[in-house]
N, CA, C and O atoms as a Tripos MOL2 file, in Angstrom:
@<TRIPOS>MOLECULE
protein
  288   287    72     0     0
PROTEIN
NO_CHARGES

@<TRIPOS>ATOM
      1 N           1.1390  -11.6490   -9.9960 N.3       1 MET1
      2 CA         -0.0150  -10.6300   -9.7510 C.3       1 MET1
      3 C           1.8570   -9.3350   -9.9920 C.2       1 MET1
      4 O           2.8720   -9.6640   -9.3770 O.2       1 MET1
      5 N           1.8550   -8.0720  -10.9060 N.am      2 THR2
      6 CA          2.3550   -7.5840  -10.7760 C.3       2 THR2
      7 C           2.3660   -6.5660  -10.0010 C.2       2 THR2
      8 O           1.2980   -6.4090   -9.4080 O.2       2 THR2
      9 N           3.5590   -5.4390   -9.6680 N.am      3 PRO3
     10 CA          3.9970   -4.7630   -8.7430 C.3       3 PRO3
     11 C           2.3420   -3.5500   -8.8550 C.2       3 PRO3
     12 O           1.5710   -3.2780   -7.9350 O.2       3 PRO3
     13 N           2.2870   -3.0590  -10.3600 N.am      4 LYS4
     14 CA          1.1280   -2.5150  -10.5770 C.3       4 LYS4
     15 C           0.0800   -3.1160  -10.0540 C.2       4 LYS4
     16 O          -0.3560   -2.8360   -8.9370 O.2       4 LYS4
     17 N          -0.3580   -3.9000  -10.7390 N.am      5 GLU5
     18 CA         -1.4900   -5.0570   -9.7820 C.3       5 GLU5
     19 C          -2.0210   -5.2390   -8.4860 C.2       5 GLU5
     20 O          -3.1160   -5.5390   -8.0100 O.2       5 GLU5
     21 N          -0.6210   -4.8950   -7.9670 N.am      6 LYS6
     22 CA         -0.6310   -5.0430   -6.0320 C.3       6 LYS6
     23 C          -0.9840   -4.0880   -5.8180 C.2       6 LYS6
     24 O          -2.1980   -4.1040   -5.6150 O.2       6 LYS6
     25 N          -0.1880   -2.3670   -5.6780 N.am      7 ALA7
     26 CA         -0.3560   -1.3350   -5.6320 C.3       7 ALA7
     27 C          -2.2090   -0.7800   -5.3940 C.2       7 ALA7
     28 O          -2.9270   -0.4530   -4.4490 O.2       7 ALA7
     29 N          -2.3570   -0.9680   -7.1390 N.am      8 ASP8
     30 CA         -4.1510   -1.3200   -6.6820 C.3       8 ASP8
     31 C          -4.3030   -1.3850   -6.3060 C.2       8 ASP8
     32 O          -4.4180   -0.4390   -5.5270 O.2       8 ASP8
     33 N          -4.6510   -2.6040   -5.9730 N.am      9 LYS9
     34 CA         -4.9910   -3.9610   -4.7280 C.3       9 LYS9
     35 C          -5.0600   -3.2250   -3.2000 C.2       9 LYS9
     36 O          -5.7460   -2.9800   -2.2070 O.2       9 LYS9
     37 N          -4.1490   -3.1320   -3.6730 N.am     10 LEU10
     38 CA         -4.2710   -2.6440   -1.5290 C.3      10 LEU10
     39 C          -4.8280   -0.7700   -1.5700 C.2      10 LEU10
     40 O          -5.6170   -0.4040   -0.6990 O.2      10 LEU10
     41 N          -4.3120    0.2810   -2.6620 N.am     11 PHE11
     42 CA         -4.8050    1.7850   -2.5420 C.3      11 PHE11
     43 C          -5.6630    1.1170   -2.8250 C.2      11 PHE11
     44 O          -5.9470    0.8210   -1.6640 O.2      11 PHE11
     45 N          -6.7290    0.3170   -3.6870 N.am     12 PHE12
     46 CA         -8.2780    0.2320   -3.5940 C.3      12 PHE12
     47 C          -9.2500   -0.5350   -1.9730 C.2      12 PHE12
     48 O         -10.4330   -0.2490   -1.7900 O.2      12 PHE12
     49 N          -8.7580   -1.1260   -1.3550 N.am     13 ARG13
     50 CA         -8.6680   -1.7630   -0.6670 C.3      13 ARG13
     51 C          -9.0200   -1.1010    0.8440 C.2      13 ARG13
     52 O          -9.9220   -1.3460    1.6450 O.2      13 ARG13
     53 N          -7.8000   -0.0720    0.8660 N.am     14 PHE14
     54 CA         -8.0420    1.0810    2.0260 C.3      14 PHE14
     55 C          -8.3420    1.7990    1.5190 C.2      14 PHE14
     56 O          -8.1920    2.7940    2.2290 O.2      14 PHE14
     57 N          -8.8900    2.1680    0.2740 N.am     15 ASN15
     58 CA        -10.0840    2.7920    0.2640 C.3      15 ASN15
     59 C         -11.5320    3.0370    0.1780 C.2      15 ASN15
     60 O         -12.3500    3.9530    0.2660 O.2      15 ASN15
     61 N         -11.4500    1.7450   -0.0420 N.am     16 ALA16
     62 CA        -13.0940    0.8550    0.1350 C.3      16 ALA16
     63 C         -13.3010    1.0840    2.3430 C.2      16 ALA16
     64 O         -14.2970    1.0330    3.0650 O.2      16 ALA16
     65 N         -12.0300    1.2880    2.6030 N.am     17 GLU17
     66 CA        -12.3290    1.2260    3.7000 C.3      17 GLU17
     67 C         -12.3130    2.4350    4.4160 C.2      17 GLU17
     68 O         -12.6840    2.2890    5.5800 O.2      17 GLU17
     69 N         -11.9270    3.8690    4.0240 N.am     18 THR18
     70 CA        -11.5800    4.9730    4.4790 C.3      18 THR18
     71 C         -13.2470    5.0050    3.2210 C.2      18 THR18
     72 O         -12.8850    6.1070    2.8080 O.2      18 THR18
     73 N         -14.5230    4.7480    2.4320 N.am     19 VAL19
     74 CA        -15.7010    5.3230    2.0000 C.3      19 VAL19
     75 C         -16.4750    5.2080    3.0450 C.2      19 VAL19
     76 O         -16.9160    6.2460    3.5380 O.2      19 VAL19
     77 N         -16.8690    3.7610    3.7030 N.am     20 MET20
     78 CA        -17.4430    4.4400    4.4550 C.3      20 MET20
     79 C         -17.4550    5.3860    6.1590 C.2      20 MET20
     80 O         -18.2500    5.5570    7.0830 O.2      20 MET20
     81 N         -16.1580    5.7620    5.8270 N.am     21 GLN21
     82 CA        -16.0620    7.0150    7.0890 C.3      21 GLN21
     83 C         -17.3540    7.7790    6.7010 C.2      21 GLN21
     84 O         -17.7330    7.6420    5.5380 O.2      21 GLN21
     85 N         -18.0010    8.4850    7.4470 N.am     22 GLN22
     86 CA        -19.0170    9.5560    7.1320 C.3      22 GLN22
     87 C         -18.0660   10.8940    7.3340 C.2      22 GLN22
     88 O         -17.0730   10.5720    7.9870 O.2      22 GLN22
     89 N         -18.0600   12.2410    6.9910 N.am     23 PRO23
     90 CA        -18.6290   12.3570    6.1990 C.3      23 PRO23
     91 C         -17.3460   11.8540    4.5000 C.2      23 PRO23
     92 O         -16.1160   11.9020    4.5130 O.2      23 PRO23
     93 N         -18.1650   11.4720    3.4110 N.am     24 TYR24
     94 CA        -17.2880   11.3100    2.5980 C.3      24 TYR24
     95 C         -16.2790   12.5940    1.9760 C.2      24 TYR24
     96 O         -16.9090   13.6340    1.7860 O.2      24 TYR24
     97 N         -15.3420   12.6310    1.7620 N.am     25 GLU25
     98 CA        -14.6540   13.9490    0.2460 C.3      25 GLU25
     99 C         -13.8600   13.0490   -0.9140 C.2      25 GLU25
    100 O         -12.7350   12.5760   -0.7500 O.2      25 GLU25
    101 N         -14.3950   12.9550   -1.7140 N.am     26 HIS26
    102 CA        -13.6210   12.7330   -2.3650 C.3      26 HIS26
    103 C         -12.2130   12.1090   -2.3170 C.2      26 HIS26
    104 O         -11.8040   10.9530   -2.4290 O.2      26 HIS26
    105 N         -11.3440   13.8600   -2.0100 N.am     27 GLU27
    106 CA         -9.9230   13.3830   -1.7250 C.3      27 GLU27
    107 C          -9.7630   13.4140   -0.5130 C.2      27 GLU27
    108 O          -8.9970   12.5710   -0.0450 O.2      27 GLU27
    109 N         -10.2060   14.0680    0.1100 N.am     28 THR28
    110 CA         -9.5540   13.2360    1.3060 C.3      28 THR28
    111 C          -9.6910   11.5990    1.7540 C.2      28 THR28
    112 O          -8.8280   11.2800    2.5710 O.2      28 THR28
    113 N         -10.3730   10.7980    1.4700 N.am     29 HIS29
    114 CA        -10.9950    9.4250    1.6080 C.3      29 HIS29
    115 C          -9.7180    8.6710    0.2950 C.2      29 HIS29
    116 O          -9.4960    7.4600    0.2820 O.2      29 HIS29
    117 N          -8.9870    9.7040   -0.7470 N.am     30 ILE30
    118 CA         -8.0710    9.3050   -1.6660 C.3      30 ILE30
    119 C          -6.7350    9.5710   -1.6760 C.2      30 ILE30
    120 O          -5.9320    9.2680   -2.5580 O.2      30 ILE30
    121 N          -6.4600   10.3620   -0.2880 N.am     31 LYS31
    122 CA         -4.7650   10.5670   -0.3130 C.3      31 LYS31
    123 C          -4.7800    9.2560    1.5300 C.2      31 LYS31
    124 O          -3.9280    8.4510    1.9040 O.2      31 LYS31
    125 N          -6.2480    9.6830    2.2270 N.am     32 LYS32
    126 CA         -6.0450    8.3540    2.8060 C.3      32 LYS32
    127 C          -5.6220    7.4130    2.4360 C.2      32 LYS32
    128 O          -4.4630    7.0310    2.5960 O.2      32 LYS32
    129 N          -6.7580    6.6930    1.6970 N.am     33 ALA33
    130 CA         -5.9830    5.5500    1.1640 C.3      33 ALA33
    131 C          -4.2240    5.1660    0.4860 C.2      33 ALA33
    132 O          -3.2910    4.4030    0.7350 O.2      33 ALA33
    133 N          -4.4110    5.7360   -0.0210 N.am     34 LYS34
    134 CA         -3.0560    6.2420   -0.8900 C.3      34 LYS34
    135 C          -1.6780    6.0590    1.1930 C.2      34 LYS34
    136 O          -0.8290    5.4570    1.8510 O.2      34 LYS34
    137 N          -2.2110    6.6950    1.1100 N.am     35 GLN35
    138 CA         -0.9680    7.1170    2.5770 C.3      35 GLN35
    139 C          -1.1840    5.3210    3.5420 C.2      35 GLN35
    140 O          -0.1780    4.6630    3.8050 O.2      35 GLN35
    141 N          -2.3970    4.8910    3.8710 N.am     36 SER36
    142 CA         -2.5050    3.3330    3.8460 C.3      36 SER36
    143 C          -1.3790    2.5850    3.2720 C.2      36 SER36
    144 O          -0.4520    2.0250    3.8580 O.2      36 SER36
    145 N          -1.5790    2.6600    2.2690 N.am     37 THR37
    146 CA         -0.7980    1.8630    0.7600 C.3      37 THR37
    147 C           0.5990    1.8430    1.4760 C.2      37 THR37
    148 O           1.1500    0.8720    1.9960 O.2      37 THR37
    149 N           0.9720    2.9210    1.4000 N.am     38 ILE38
    150 CA          2.3510    3.6200    1.0950 C.3      38 ILE38
    151 C           2.8970    3.2240    3.2540 C.2      38 ILE38
    152 O           4.0250    3.1730    3.7440 O.2      38 ILE38
    153 N           1.6590    3.0570    3.8700 N.am     39 ILE39
    154 CA          2.2940    2.7730    4.5930 C.3      39 ILE39
    155 C           2.9300    1.1630    5.0480 C.2      39 ILE39
    156 O           3.9830    0.8620    5.6100 O.2      39 ILE39
    157 N           1.9850    0.4560    4.6230 N.am     40 CYS40
    158 CA          1.3930   -0.8070    4.1210 C.3      40 CYS40
    159 C           3.5070   -1.6230    4.3250 C.2      40 CYS40
    160 O           4.2560   -2.2320    5.0880 O.2      40 CYS40
    161 N           3.3880   -0.7890    2.6110 N.am     41 ILE41
    162 CA          4.1170   -2.0830    1.7560 C.3      41 ILE41
    163 C           5.3860   -1.3780    2.5760 C.2      41 ILE41
    164 O           6.0340   -2.3740    2.9000 O.2      41 ILE41
    165 N           6.2740    0.0500    3.2140 N.am     42 GLU42
    166 CA          6.9700    0.1690    4.3640 C.3      42 GLU42
    167 C           6.8370   -0.3260    5.1190 C.2      42 GLU42
    168 O           7.6170    0.1450    5.9470 O.2      42 GLU42
    169 N           6.1690   -1.3050    5.6570 N.am     43 GLU43
    170 CA          6.3540   -2.1030    6.9040 C.3      43 GLU43
    171 C           6.3120   -3.3410    6.5680 C.2      43 GLU43
    172 O           6.6800   -3.9420    7.5770 O.2      43 GLU43
    173 N           6.1410   -3.9080    5.9510 N.am     44 ILE44
    174 CA          6.5370   -4.4970    4.2190 C.3      44 ILE44
    175 C           7.9560   -4.7380    3.9970 C.2      44 ILE44
    176 O           8.5270   -5.8270    4.0660 O.2      44 ILE44
    177 N           8.2500   -4.0780    3.8380 N.am     45 LEU45
    178 CA         10.0980   -3.4480    3.4100 C.3      45 LEU45
    179 C          10.7440   -3.3780    5.1680 C.2      45 LEU45
    180 O          11.9410   -3.3640    5.4550 O.2      45 LEU45
    181 N          10.2330   -3.3620    5.6080 N.am     46 LYS46
    182 CA         11.0090   -2.5980    7.2060 C.3      46 LYS46
    183 C          11.4810   -4.1740    7.2900 C.2      46 LYS46
    184 O          12.5440   -4.6560    6.8980 O.2      46 LYS46
    185 N          10.2250   -4.9140    8.0030 N.am     47 ALA47
    186 CA         10.0750   -5.9800    7.9900 C.3      47 ALA47
    187 C          11.0550   -7.7190    7.8370 C.2      47 ALA47
    188 O          11.2660   -8.6790    8.5790 O.2      47 ALA47
    189 N          11.5170   -7.1920    5.9840 N.am     48 ARG48
    190 CA         12.1050   -7.5860    4.9160 C.3      48 ARG48
    191 C          13.3240   -7.3700    5.5170 C.2      48 ARG48
    192 O          14.1080   -8.2920    5.2930 O.2      48 ARG48
    193 N          13.8310   -6.3510    6.3010 N.am     49 GLU49
    194 CA         15.4170   -5.5450    6.2680 C.3      49 GLU49
    195 C          15.5920   -5.9990    7.4880 C.2      49 GLU49
    196 O          16.8000   -6.0570    7.7210 O.2      49 GLU49
    197 N          14.5220   -6.5810    8.9740 N.am     50 ALA50
    198 CA         14.9650   -6.6160    9.6360 C.3      50 ALA50
    199 C          14.6860   -7.8870   10.0100 C.2      50 ALA50
    200 O          14.4960   -8.1010   11.2070 O.2      50 ALA50
    201 N          14.6080   -9.0020    9.0280 N.am     51 GLY51
    202 CA         14.1040  -10.7180    8.7980 C.3      51 GLY51
    203 C          13.1650  -10.7070    9.5200 C.2      51 GLY51
    204 O          12.8220  -11.8810    9.3820 O.2      51 GLY51
    205 N          11.7160   -9.8450   10.9210 N.am     52 THR52
    206 CA         11.3310  -10.5440   11.8230 C.3      52 THR52
    207 C          10.0790  -11.4800   10.7050 C.2      52 THR52
    208 O           8.8710  -11.4140   10.4750 O.2      52 THR52
    209 N          10.5850  -11.8380   10.5120 N.am     53 THR53
    210 CA          9.2430  -13.1030    9.7750 C.3      53 THR53
    211 C          10.1330  -13.8350    9.1470 C.2      53 THR53
    212 O          11.2370  -13.5010    8.7170 O.2      53 THR53
    213 N           9.3480  -15.3320    9.0960 N.am     54 GLY54
    214 CA          9.9980  -15.9080    8.4090 C.3      54 GLY54
    215 C           9.6030  -16.4510    7.0240 C.2      54 GLY54
    216 O           9.6200  -17.5270    6.4250 O.2      54 GLY54
    217 N           9.3400  -15.5310    6.8730 N.am     55 VAL55
    218 CA          8.9910  -15.6020    4.6490 C.3      55 VAL55
    219 C          10.3420  -14.8160    4.3350 C.2      55 VAL55
    220 O          11.1210  -14.2250    5.0830 O.2      55 VAL55
    221 N          10.3360  -15.0330    2.8900 N.am     56 VAL56
    222 CA         11.6300  -14.2040    2.1840 C.3      56 VAL56
    223 C          10.5010  -13.4490    1.5440 C.2      56 VAL56
    224 O           9.3900  -13.9250    1.3120 O.2      56 VAL56
    225 N          10.9760  -11.9730    1.2270 N.am     57 PHE57
    226 CA          9.9500  -11.7140    0.1850 C.3      57 PHE57
    227 C          11.1910  -10.8800   -0.3670 C.2      57 PHE57
    228 O          12.2130  -10.3480    0.0670 O.2      57 PHE57
    229 N          10.4980  -11.0760   -1.6120 N.am     58 ASP58
    230 CA         11.6660   -9.9050   -2.9130 C.3      58 ASP58
    231 C          11.2440   -8.7400   -3.0070 C.2      58 ASP58
    232 O          10.1900   -8.2370   -3.3960 O.2      58 ASP58
    233 N          12.5090   -8.2370   -2.4690 N.am     59 LYS59
    234 CA         12.9410   -7.2890   -2.1390 C.3      59 LYS59
    235 C          12.3930   -6.1990   -3.5610 C.2      59 LYS59
    236 O          11.3350   -5.5720   -3.4950 O.2      59 LYS59
    237 N          13.0750   -6.1540   -4.4590 N.am     60 GLU60
    238 CA         12.3350   -5.2310   -5.6790 C.3      60 GLU60
    239 C          11.4880   -5.3630   -5.8030 C.2      60 GLU60
    240 O          10.8270   -4.4710   -6.3350 O.2      60 GLU60
    241 N          10.7690   -6.8090   -5.3250 N.am     61 TYR61
    242 CA          8.8630   -6.2840   -5.8290 C.3      61 TYR61
    243 C           7.8650   -5.6020   -5.2710 C.2      61 TYR61
    244 O           6.7410   -5.2830   -5.6590 O.2      61 TYR61
    245 N           8.8560   -5.3280   -3.6700 N.am     62 TRP62
    246 CA          8.1520   -4.5560   -2.9300 C.3      62 TRP62
    247 C           8.5830   -3.1700   -2.8490 C.2      62 TRP62
    248 O           7.8270   -2.5070   -2.1390 O.2      62 TRP62
    249 N           9.7140   -2.4120   -3.4270 N.am     63 GLU63
    250 CA          9.9350   -1.5420   -3.5560 C.3      63 GLU63
    251 C           9.1950   -0.1460   -5.1010 C.2      63 GLU63
    252 O           8.8570    1.0260   -5.2710 O.2      63 GLU63
    253 N           9.3860   -1.7280   -5.9390 N.am     64 GLU64
    254 CA          8.6840   -1.0760   -7.4970 C.3      64 GLU64
    255 C           6.9370   -1.2300   -6.9220 C.2      64 GLU64
    256 O           6.1560   -0.3160   -7.1860 O.2      64 GLU64
    257 N           6.3990   -2.6340   -6.0240 N.am     65 VAL65
    258 CA          4.6940   -1.5600   -5.6560 C.3      65 VAL65
    259 C           4.9260   -1.0270   -4.9600 C.2      65 VAL65
    260 O           3.7630   -1.1280   -4.5700 O.2      65 VAL65
    261 N           5.4660   -0.2710   -4.0700 N.am     66 LEU66
    262 CA          6.4200    0.7680   -3.3750 C.3      66 LEU66
    263 C           6.4280    2.6600   -3.9850 C.2      66 LEU66
    264 O           6.0850    3.7270   -3.4760 O.2      66 LEU66
    265 N           7.0180    2.2370   -5.3030 N.am     67 GLU67
    266 CA          6.9400    3.6130   -6.2360 C.3      67 GLU67
    267 C           5.6260    3.9970   -7.1880 C.2      67 GLU67
    268 O           5.1840    5.1200   -7.4330 O.2      67 GLU67
    269 N           5.0700    2.4920   -7.7180 N.am     68 ILE68
    270 CA          3.9350    2.9220   -8.1390 C.3      68 ILE68
    271 C           3.1900    3.4970   -7.0490 C.2      68 ILE68
    272 O           2.6590    4.5460   -7.4130 O.2      68 ILE68
    273 N           2.9590    3.2120   -5.8840 N.am     69 ALA69
    274 CA          1.9920    3.3090   -4.6600 C.3      69 ALA69
    275 C           1.4370    4.8280   -4.9280 C.2      69 ALA69
    276 O           0.4570    5.3750   -5.4340 O.2      69 ALA69
    277 N           2.9250    5.2460   -4.1390 N.am     70 ASN70
    278 CA          3.8730    7.0430   -4.6540 C.3      70 ASN70
    279 C           2.7810    7.5680   -5.6700 C.2      70 ASN70
    280 O           2.0800    8.5450   -5.4070 O.2      70 ASN70
    281 N           2.6430    6.5650   -7.3250 N.am     71 ALA71
    282 CA          2.2240    7.4090   -7.8340 C.3      71 ALA71
    283 C           0.6120    7.6950   -8.3100 C.2      71 ALA71
    284 O           0.2280    8.3440   -9.2820 O.2      71 ALA71
    285 N          -0.0340    7.1210   -7.4850 N.am     72 LEU72
    286 CA         -1.2020    7.4820   -7.6020 C.3      72 LEU72
    287 C          -1.4860    8.7710   -7.6870 C.2      72 LEU72
    288 O          -2.6550    9.1400   -7.8030 O.2      72 LEU72
@<TRIPOS>BOND
     1     1     2 1
     2     2     3 1
     3     3     4 2
     4     3     5 am
     5     5     6 1
     6     6     7 1
     7     7     8 2
     8     7     9 am
     9     9    10 1
    10    10    11 1
    11    11    12 2
    12    11    13 am
    13    13    14 1
    14    14    15 1
    15    15    16 2
    16    15    17 am
    17    17    18 1
    18    18    19 1
    19    19    20 2
    20    19    21 am
    21    21    22 1
    22    22    23 1
    23    23    24 2
    24    23    25 am
    25    25    26 1
    26    26    27 1
    27    27    28 2
    28    27    29 am
    29    29    30 1
    30    30    31 1
    31    31    32 2
    32    31    33 am
    33    33    34 1
    34    34    35 1
    35    35    36 2
    36    35    37 am
    37    37    38 1
    38    38    39 1
    39    39    40 2
    40    39    41 am
    41    41    42 1
    42    42    43 1
    43    43    44 2
    44    43    45 am
    45    45    46 1
    46    46    47 1
    47    47    48 2
    48    47    49 am
    49    49    50 1
    50    50    51 1
    51    51    52 2
    52    51    53 am
    53    53    54 1
    54    54    55 1
    55    55    56 2
    56    55    57 am
    57    57    58 1
    58    58    59 1
    59    59    60 2
    60    59    61 am
    61    61    62 1
    62    62    63 1
    63    63    64 2
    64    63    65 am
    65    65    66 1
    66    66    67 1
    67    67    68 2
    68    67    69 am
    69    69    70 1
    70    70    71 1
    71    71    72 2
    72    71    73 am
    73    73    74 1
    74    74    75 1
    75    75    76 2
    76    75    77 am
    77    77    78 1
    78    78    79 1
    79    79    80 2
    80    79    81 am
    81    81    82 1
    82    82    83 1
    83    83    84 2
    84    83    85 am
    85    85    86 1
    86    86    87 1
    87    87    88 2
    88    87    89 am
    89    89    90 1
    90    90    91 1
    91    91    92 2
    92    91    93 am
    93    93    94 1
    94    94    95 1
    95    95    96 2
    96    95    97 am
    97    97    98 1
    98    98    99 1
    99    99   100 2
   100    99   101 am
   101   101   102 1
   102   102   103 1
   103   103   104 2
   104   103   105 am
   105   105   106 1
   106   106   107 1
   107   107   108 2
   108   107   109 am
   109   109   110 1
   110   110   111 1
   111   111   112 2
   112   111   113 am
   113   113   114 1
   114   114   115 1
   115   115   116 2
   116   115   117 am
   117   117   118 1
   118   118   119 1
   119   119   120 2
   120   119   121 am
   121   121   122 1
   122   122   123 1
   123   123   124 2
   124   123   125 am
   125   125   126 1
   126   126   127 1
   127   127   128 2
   128   127   129 am
   129   129   130 1
   130   130   131 1
   131   131   132 2
   132   131   133 am
   133   133   134 1
   134   134   135 1
   135   135   136 2
   136   135   137 am
   137   137   138 1
   138   138   139 1
   139   139   140 2
   140   139   141 am
   141   141   142 1
   142   142   143 1
   143   143   144 2
   144   143   145 am
   145   145   146 1
   146   146   147 1
   147   147   148 2
   148   147   149 am
   149   149   150 1
   150   150   151 1
   151   151   152 2
   152   151   153 am
   153   153   154 1
   154   154   155 1
   155   155   156 2
   156   155   157 am
   157   157   158 1
   158   158   159 1
   159   159   160 2
   160   159   161 am
   161   161   162 1
   162   162   163 1
   163   163   164 2
   164   163   165 am
   165   165   166 1
   166   166   167 1
   167   167   168 2
   168   167   169 am
   169   169   170 1
   170   170   171 1
   171   171   172 2
   172   171   173 am
   173   173   174 1
   174   174   175 1
   175   175   176 2
   176   175   177 am
   177   177   178 1
   178   178   179 1
   179   179   180 2
   180   179   181 am
   181   181   182 1
   182   182   183 1
   183   183   184 2
   184   183   185 am
   185   185   186 1
   186   186   187 1
   187   187   188 2
   188   187   189 am
   189   189   190 1
   190   190   191 1
   191   191   192 2
   192   191   193 am
   193   193   194 1
   194   194   195 1
   195   195   196 2
   196   195   197 am
   197   197   198 1
   198   198   199 1
   199   199   200 2
   200   199   201 am
   201   201   202 1
   202   202   203 1
   203   203   204 2
   204   203   205 am
   205   205   206 1
   206   206   207 1
   207   207   208 2
   208   207   209 am
   209   209   210 1
   210   210   211 1
   211   211   212 2
   212   211   213 am
   213   213   214 1
   214   214   215 1
   215   215   216 2
   216   215   217 am
   217   217   218 1
   218   218   219 1
   219   219   220 2
   220   219   221 am
   221   221   222 1
   222   222   223 1
   223   223   224 2
   224   223   225 am
   225   225   226 1
   226   226   227 1
   227   227   228 2
   228   227   229 am
   229   229   230 1
   230   230   231 1
   231   231   232 2
   232   231   233 am
   233   233   234 1
   234   234   235 1
   235   235   236 2
   236   235   237 am
   237   237   238 1
   238   238   239 1
   239   239   240 2
   240   239   241 am
   241   241   242 1
   242   242   243 1
   243   243   244 2
   244   243   245 am
   245   245   246 1
   246   246   247 1
   247   247   248 2
   248   247   249 am
   249   249   250 1
   250   250   251 1
   251   251   252 2
   252   251   253 am
   253   253   254 1
   254   254   255 1
   255   255   256 2
   256   255   257 am
   257   257   258 1
   258   258   259 1
   259   259   260 2
   260   259   261 am
   261   261   262 1
   262   262   263 1
   263   263   264 2
   264   263   265 am
   265   265   266 1
   266   266   267 1
   267   267   268 2
   268   267   269 am
   269   269   270 1
   270   270   271 1
   271   271   272 2
   272   271   273 am
   273   273   274 1
   274   274   275 1
   275   275   276 2
   276   275   277 am
   277   277   278 1
   278   278   279 1
   279   279   280 2
   280   279   281 am
   281   281   282 1
   282   282   283 1
   283   283   284 2
   284   283   285 am
   285   285   286 1
   286   286   287 1
   287   287   288 2
@<TRIPOS>SUBSTRUCTURE
     1 MET1         2 RESIDUE 1 A MET
     2 THR2         6 RESIDUE 1 A THR
     3 PRO3        10 RESIDUE 1 A PRO
     4 LYS4        14 RESIDUE 1 A LYS
     5 GLU5        18 RESIDUE 1 A GLU
     6 LYS6        22 RESIDUE 1 A LYS
     7 ALA7        26 RESIDUE 1 A ALA
     8 ASP8        30 RESIDUE 1 A ASP
     9 LYS9        34 RESIDUE 1 A LYS
    10 LEU10       38 RESIDUE 1 A LEU
    11 PHE11       42 RESIDUE 1 A PHE
    12 PHE12       46 RESIDUE 1 A PHE
    13 ARG13       50 RESIDUE 1 A ARG
    14 PHE14       54 RESIDUE 1 A PHE
    15 ASN15       58 RESIDUE 1 A ASN
    16 ALA16       62 RESIDUE 1 A ALA
    17 GLU17       66 RESIDUE 1 A GLU
    18 THR18       70 RESIDUE 1 A THR
    19 VAL19       74 RESIDUE 1 A VAL
    20 MET20       78 RESIDUE 1 A MET
    21 GLN21       82 RESIDUE 1 A GLN
    22 GLN22       86 RESIDUE 1 A GLN
    23 PRO23       90 RESIDUE 1 A PRO
    24 TYR24       94 RESIDUE 1 A TYR
    25 GLU25       98 RESIDUE 1 A GLU
    26 HIS26      102 RESIDUE 1 A HIS
    27 GLU27      106 RESIDUE 1 A GLU
    28 THR28      110 RESIDUE 1 A THR
    29 HIS29      114 RESIDUE 1 A HIS
    30 ILE30      118 RESIDUE 1 A ILE
    31 LYS31      122 RESIDUE 1 A LYS
    32 LYS32      126 RESIDUE 1 A LYS
    33 ALA33      130 RESIDUE 1 A ALA
    34 LYS34      134 RESIDUE 1 A LYS
    35 GLN35      138 RESIDUE 1 A GLN
    36 SER36      142 RESIDUE 1 A SER
    37 THR37      146 RESIDUE 1 A THR
    38 ILE38      150 RESIDUE 1 A ILE
    39 ILE39      154 RESIDUE 1 A ILE
    40 CYS40      158 RESIDUE 1 A CYS
    41 ILE41      162 RESIDUE 1 A ILE
    42 GLU42      166 RESIDUE 1 A GLU
    43 GLU43      170 RESIDUE 1 A GLU
    44 ILE44      174 RESIDUE 1 A ILE
    45 LEU45      178 RESIDUE 1 A LEU
    46 LYS46      182 RESIDUE 1 A LYS
    47 ALA47      186 RESIDUE 1 A ALA
    48 ARG48      190 RESIDUE 1 A ARG
    49 GLU49      194 RESIDUE 1 A GLU
    50 ALA50      198 RESIDUE 1 A ALA
    51 GLY51      202 RESIDUE 1 A GLY
    52 THR52      206 RESIDUE 1 A THR
    53 THR53      210 RESIDUE 1 A THR
    54 GLY54      214 RESIDUE 1 A GLY
    55 VAL55      218 RESIDUE 1 A VAL
    56 VAL56      222 RESIDUE 1 A VAL
    57 PHE57      226 RESIDUE 1 A PHE
    58 ASP58      230 RESIDUE 1 A ASP
    59 LYS59      234 RESIDUE 1 A LYS
    60 GLU60      238 RESIDUE 1 A GLU
    61 TYR61      242 RESIDUE 1 A TYR
    62 TRP62      246 RESIDUE 1 A TRP
    63 GLU63      250 RESIDUE 1 A GLU
    64 GLU64      254 RESIDUE 1 A GLU
    65 VAL65      258 RESIDUE 1 A VAL
    66 LEU66      262 RESIDUE 1 A LEU
    67 GLU67      266 RESIDUE 1 A GLU
    68 ILE68      270 RESIDUE 1 A ILE
    69 ALA69      274 RESIDUE 1 A ALA
    70 ASN70      278 RESIDUE 1 A ASN
    71 ALA71      282 RESIDUE 1 A ALA
    72 LEU72      286 RESIDUE 1 A LEU
């Protein structure tokens, strides 16, 4: 999955969750979805730096995903 595809997938996942909240205000929900996406990616990068998982993450990949998410 490309960094663009991953950023979009995370964004749409969080957007779908915020759409369920009422009352629905499009701009507010888009902003919340973007914030959630960025928090998620930043936590992945922090975990990688701290070495808190046994999984090796490609830092450059996630940095690019974060850059794309910030541009959404």
